[in-house]
Steps between C-alpha positions, in 0.01 A plus 500: 500500500651829385450866564474824305847643473849408611554664837156660505246289685132437429295581808167318522272478804781608728737234362825622347655256249830569333650248262716496193462390139798377301567433134687194371873562523446796739591742216385857503343509154516882527715558193318722257257639756392851405302682763338716233409213269445181706287332229382610160133567433485242219630226734285617793178486297556189290204294624571208267832375640351202686197278467325360809675166437836674465445693824405175676812326372714790618347495849550118517870542408561742785362268771563134417376395846261676744505459876121527509462372856809667642673179604854624442708666767431869529773739391405724793503250785198386695484146359344430163385766256143420591571537872672831441219631279206378707655654808457831314146431377574358154330165463592221259480420214762725342414499130769586248417754232523227234212314674300797621141558380253777573133478399567206273793656313866403535759763581636458145155575356452798730836645395418443132147645523625809682773553238246478221249729672748781549753434220787448742777244445418193717876478567471839674226362725698186581805708594275727712374200700857391556659826593211598733429165670736239361195300393647353181780309677352454844445134595272579798327836461265600777159663448616859554723475195197441276297751692745777402663319209622801307522739797225717349332716765786435741674834561829519692339702777168322562337154510381340176152605383258207515301610189791384285547154659529179295717381212255597222425833663867578556603415140203689357568820693871487426435449127226766502746748644769406250252544216380838629858627504571358154188680373581821686153479652401833656291317758800320650736705717872463461766730644742402223536621143687388192785741563711601798380380845662495845499135612599400852730209587292381794176570693726682748534849352836548673649238263465755222439441132580648159338633185403229254407572141209259451498422129178302447165418653584145602777629727264772627252222586760302695594810710132568558488147642831502689616862549869434566819448302798289612801693625846412379553251783176320431592473133839352588368263767442132425147376491384431859738754652372814669682830522432822696230716342438237234170445320459200275159497333600637163844347481348161595239547228781548251706210641216249487377609162839482335589173675171327407389665178790686345555855395264776621587713197284500192600624159613862474234546232178306557130580471148381559202541270203647690248516213469488122192636323401577144250773420304599189553873554802722554349631823509138624145478629357215291668161555551273200286186515690203632395141428672234710812713536513610137432856384291513186548772239463552128777521236642853497327600822694714750475432874667670794698319765570590860755294697572574863825366642698519827877533529589207734875521447752702694603738224298800380349501150628800308224697330711565191583139423226270638274352235264217423650267241397191316577152633463138384730563287675785649504822297279354228299744284136489612218463251303745717760783497365828378608862473463553874791258566859617522611200294333180372637327815451784755162643609657789687555616861280536800266789575621597849734798525849433624681179583321203662659402833484144637148423624333762283276450198538581131211519255553428131233632258524411131286397207491187288369482145387158387658351183279416209569126524245318724662286766546457876808702593706466816665835559756475779670796660752578775667802656843600374741763626686602186874468546461288817294200392162333531327519836479147638196300611177490304401583153135569431267405222237671286314202356312649202270339247477696172191348334358545156135592464256211506368410158125552477447138398610394850273744684211358696150569376347338810533803724130575554192353661199632315162575648315175578819289479619255764847393620523153656782327695806438288402770250713813460483852363841612379609860442598592145870488577477166678641628830181492707244226556155503664461150635219322687659224694335164565500601870275796425750786511483771235858620446706736288853385425751739343845383394429163663427647842159536669412869528129500594242256634131492590591329829265211426744213498348161596155657471378271222436791269449356153409784266571867442216677314510841329131558548294700255421747776868595508584317822793257513401215736685191621259215582508162670217341299234772555644655814695826448833513683660813363392788273631820348183676617452674169130404460323741274170390335509526124876578486730215410878508530810350342772354724856556368829372635735778394865466406593698814358215714183688601160330468239759408122495452410757237152644450433735216872552459564591867650290775233392750726271702866395505718251688770771540762238431721709268854362541704597195485712189508441131882499479513172695523281192740224609338168579798270527574411858310322777606444860387261775132457586372712212217390277429500126156424356382337175503752220809683629843495337858569595715678239865572446560878488533493121163311483660231282431212741167453674403243758121471505276324752229392262138453601507148359737390781823506299802719577675597175819693419468686166714697261311739265456212255480173690481303823839378621402335831185382676404334830283256301217542747226580247161427653624517860315816581671693780404800716843656555875447486702575813874545540514363854743589776612137509654546155230316306294643210159342514165530319190431711140435407202637689522213754864580576623192321831541318468451124867569411823599670874539445559251781749730666351519849745546789769627262497867603389622161398866511514652155327391180622690199411502130846575367594696197675192356165312488553279801252498787695433818424459870794611714616473861732801511713448189450121497254367236254240633269449203495620142291469183831430320411736216829691501536697180205335333357750252 
């Protein structure tokens, strides 16, 4: 069982406990310590360094054997560890961190979940548990160590605050504070700034201190947590050795981190993408329609990008030389470059005035003009400091479909329900562009699906509704036999209406040329022409088609039960399920593509269940392929068939 700091005891319930923590080899591991830059922001906030399983394996490695019942001889006298602890009110068992659970979650899972919730490196949280309470390596921790696991709410001059007790609570509040400092939250007080600060060597003011030039927010956060720096003697002392006026919180953080996880320094130039958005207008108020992660625009159309980034490195970005440049391959000429770009491989600089210091944001505004050739384009970009090199870490992607106009011969003519007409289960009304479907399910739900996703419902699922009637009195009524379950409430004697499913996804009842009722399910505009990608758990209905952006290849779900891949002149593949009438085709989350009839019986599938398939694409080369990431799982094998 270990305490907070070397030579500084943890006082709990009148019990003063002072112990030491040592590293393998008793080396100092202080080389490279910089009081102004203890750890880089990019390292401090990298939440993806460890999975729950990796954290668990790490904790297991640090304590091969736990003395859960305190049977070993106490290091502090008084018999066994259990006898020593129970004499002070700490009852067995003494559960190691590797075996500890709280509310059904393991310590490893709690660490991981906290890291994900606040975007803090889980390695930082592990080190915090060690340098505050020695929990990672302790073979017989007592309850108070979990109660105040990270030392949060435990000031040097007062007892610990009970509102912060518990491992989950302690980790959450520590990570919340770290995140607030990283975000420069105005609601979280900190006496420190990125800049020059007077930092003491010890809680005893007579020990003195010195000015420290704090260079980044992660270091600011560590001082907000432990407001002392090591003096020269503490830096030179071996681990486990105390010196006059020494304080060890931040040097021990550095020692443990570098010993266990490596360098605390990130790249001098690194960045994080905060957001990427495309707009129709130069004022950037109207967002370009996005279908399954792909922006959809017309040949020759200009759109306007805004990309917000954060400088996570430790060098400043110079205003004069920082640009967005093309990646994948690096410095390639972009097909979307236009006159607003500095070069075909450089969009230009950021909009903020002056240089961008570490931790600050830069906003890049630029336009892209679509090429005339229809296709799905992957436009990758990164930040480059001219004369210094590319900024490390991520690139980002504009995934853009440039789609040709849909030939009128492929447009749906079944987009209306005339006065007196009826829609029954399994029947559909399809908008003229094929994007939207009005569907009456066999369970009785009236639904509008746009781009394969349900956008509106009558909320009558499992009601047994079996017909939708556009009555001659102008009222749209959903019946179960002769019992009305839902209506548009547009009854008007002697005035009929026409129901239209518009290409914007809105279902409208028109009377005398005016809208009397609408579903208000508008989801995209006329420029959303691409119809080439489907993701998990989305649905396609008979009569709909998927096209390549150039409209050369077309996969059609025919109303006769067959699925057929066409070129403009012929069929090149079919499911050979003619006569097996189906209600819908679903790309399921289990990786299987399945057609179901009205009784939920499968009539055809790709037989790819439990494979992780997520993307079904009608490719420009003529092949229809189901992918798990970049791995093909099923294909029509029509590659380059014309």
